[in-house]
C-alpha positions in Angstrom: 13.5 24.5 -12.7 12.8 22.4 -9.7 15.1 23.0 -6.4 17.1 20.0 -5.1 14.8 20.3 -2.3 11.6 19.4 -3.9 13.2 16.7 -6.2 14.5 15.0 -3.1 10.9 15.1 -1.1 9.3 13.6 -4.2 11.7 11.0 -4.3 11.3 10.1 -0.7 7.5 10.5 -1.2 7.7 8.0 -3.9 9.6 5.3 -2.0 7.9 5.5 0.9 4.6 4.8 -1.1 6.3 2.0 -3.1 7.5 0.2 0.0 4.0 0.5 1.5 2.5 -1.0 -1.4 5.1 -3.4 -1.8 3.8 -5.1 1.7 1.9 -8.1 1.7 -1.5 -8.5 2.9 -1.2 -11.0 5.5 -4.5 -10.8 7.3 -7.9 -10.2 6.8 -9.1 -7.7 9.4 -12.2 -7.0 11.1 -14.9 -6.9 9.0 -15.5 -3.4 7.6 -12.1 -2.6 9.3 -8.4 -1.8 8.2 -6.9 -4.7 6.3 -3.1 -4.8 7.9 0.0 -4.9 5.5 2.6 -6.6 7.2 0.8 -6.7 10.8 -2.0 -9.0 12.4 -5.2 -7.8 13.3 -4.4 -9.3 17.1 -1.3 -7.2 17.3 -3.3 -3.8 16.8 -5.1 -5.1 19.6 -2.3 -5.8 21.9 -1.1 -2.3 20.7 -4.3 -1.0 22.1 -3.7 -2.4 25.1 -0.3 -1.4 25.4 -1.4 2.3 24.9 -4.1 1.7 27.9 -1.9 0.1 30.0 0.9 2.7 29.8 -0.4 6.2 29.1 -2.9 6.8 32.1 -4.1 10.1 31.1 -7.4 10.6 28.9 -10.3 12.4 27.8 -13.5 11.4 29.7 -16.6 12.0 27.4 -20.2 11.7 28.3 -23.4 13.1 26.9 -25.1 16.4 28.7 -28.3 16.1 30.4 -30.4 19.1 30.8 -29.0 20.3 34.0 -27.3 23.4 32.4 -30.7 23.9 29.9 -32.2 22.5 26.9 -29.9 24.3 24.7 -27.1 21.7 25.7 -28.8 18.8 26.0 -27.8 15.8 24.1 -24.1 17.3 23.3 -20.9 15.3 23.9 -18.8 16.6 27.0 -15.3 15.7 27.5 -12.5 16.5 29.8 -8.7 15.5 31.1 -9.1 12.6 33.8 -6.3 10.3 35.4 -7.1 6.5 34.9 -5.0 3.5 35.3 -5.5 -0.3 33.8 -7.3 -2.1 36.6 -4.3 -4.1 38.1 -6.9 -7.1 38.8 -8.6 -6.6 35.4 -5.9 -5.5 33.0 -7.6 -3.6 29.6 -10.1 -1.8 31.9 -9.7 1.5 32.9 -9.9 2.2 36.5 -11.1 5.9 37.4 -11.3 7.8 40.4 -14.2 10.6 40.1 -16.0 13.4 42.1 -19.8 13.4 42.0 -19.0 17.6 41.4 -18.1 16.9 38.0 -20.1 17.6 34.9 -19.3 13.7 33.7 -20.9 12.5 36.5 -23.9 14.7 36.8 -24.7 13.4 33.2 -23.7 9.8 34.0 -26.6 10.1 36.6 -29.1 10.6 33.5 -27.2 8.6 30.9 -24.4 5.7 31.5 -23.0 6.0 28.5 -19.2 6.9 28.5 -16.2 6.9 26.4 -12.6 7.5 27.5 -10.2 8.5 24.2 -6.5 7.7 24.8 -3.6 9.1 23.0 0.1 8.3 23.1 1.9 11.2 24.6 5.4 12.5 24.0 8.1 11.7 26.4 10.4 14.0 28.2 11.9 16.0 25.7 10.4 14.6 22.6 8.1 16.8 20.4 6.1 14.5 19.1 3.2 14.5 16.4 -0.5 14.5 17.5 -1.3 13.5 13.9 1.2 10.6 13.6 0.8 9.1 17.2 -1.3 6.2 17.9 -4.8 6.5 19.7 -7.7 4.7 20.9 -11.6 5.4 22.1 -12.8 3.0 24.4 -16.6 3.5 24.4 -18.9 1.8 27.3 -20.4 2.5 30.6 -19.5 3.5 34.5 -19.4 0.3 36.9 -19.1 1.3 40.7 -16.3 -0.4 42.4 -17.1 -3.2 45.1 -16.3 -1.8 48.8 -14.2 -5.1 49.1 -11.7 -4.0 46.7 -11.3 -0.5 47.7 -8.0 -0.9 49.6 -6.7 -3.0 46.5 -7.6 -0.5 43.7 -6.4 2.5 46.1 -2.9 1.1 45.9 -3.2 0.5 42.0 -4.4 3.8 41.4 -1.8 5.7 43.5 1.1 3.4 42.0 0.2 5.3 38.5 -0.7 9.0 40.1 1.0 9.4 43.7 -0.4 13.1 43.6 -3.6 11.4 43.7 -3.6 10.8 47.3 -4.8 13.8 48.5 -8.4 12.9 47.2 -8.8 9.7 47.9 -12.2 8.6 49.3 -12.7 9.3 52.9 -9.8 12.1 52.5 -12.4 14.9 53.4 -11.3 16.3 49.7 -14.8 16.7 47.7 -16.7 13.1 47.4 -14.8 11.2 45.1 -15.4 7.5 44.4 -14.2 4.4 42.5 -15.2 3.5 38.9 -14.2 1.2 36.1 -15.1 1.5 32.9 -16.9 -1.6 31.3 -15.6 -1.5 27.6 -18.4 -2.5 25.1 -16.6 -1.3 21.9 -13.2 0.5 20.9 -12.1 2.4 17.8 -8.4 2.4 17.2 -6.3 5.1 14.9 -2.6 3.8 14.4 -1.5 7.1 12.9 -2.5 9.5 10.3 -2.6 8.4 6.5 -3.3 5.0 4.9 -0.3 3.1 6.3 -1.5 2.5 10.0 -4.6 0.3 11.0 -7.7 2.3 11.5 -10.7 0.4 12.5 -12.9 -1.2 15.2 -11.3 -4.0 17.3 -13.5 -6.7 18.7 -13.7 -6.6 22.5 -13.2 -10.2 23.4 -9.8 -9.6 20.9 -8.5 -6.6 22.7 -9.1 -8.2 26.4 -7.1 -11.5 25.2 -4.4 -9.9 23.5 -0.8 -9.9 24.9 0.7 -6.5 26.3 4.2 -5.5 25.7 6.8 -3.2 26.4 8.6 -3.2 23.1 7.0 -0.9 20.3 5.7 -2.8 17.1 6.1 -1.2 14.0 3.0 -1.1 12.0 2.1 -0.5 8.2 -1.5 -0.9 7.3 -3.4 -0.2 3.9 -7.0 0.8 5.2 -9.7 -0.6 2.9 -13.4 0.8 3.7 
């Protein structure tokens, strides 16, 4: 005989599935992407903008060159890095990178990079990485013009006060300013088939409004 706990779990799953399936389809999303149930494609782009604007930490990834031997050439390489949302060009990640980093060695050979950003748990919050929103920004690095250095320094230190110790000219390694010029992006709204999952057009992302208030999402993925 099934236990009360198993019966309750089965009822909860059934009700949750029914509510997700009952929601009307309100927007036909980007071609070959997820179809929204209860939220528009533009709102998904706004959620990506919010994530990039408010997180400031991501995994920066490049393609390995042959410096460390042919056995590693062509493999992806990633490491955690600070970034901030560019104060003058919101939606574009601003990075402070050292030429000693493996990623920067790779960039010299192949200027193709990506930045994976996920929602980080708040202090005291347990969080669930599989359920949390994440986005991968794909593009290439562009050095920041010297005329903008004072402005981007203030922007970056506002998001990462500890970065003042390794600013360009501080004598700590050879850090320099770059932006990641986005060519494509892929969004995963959460685990399973009730959140938006798919590619988002760069222009839609750039033109999307940002909001400090979280937007509830319910999506059914249709590949």
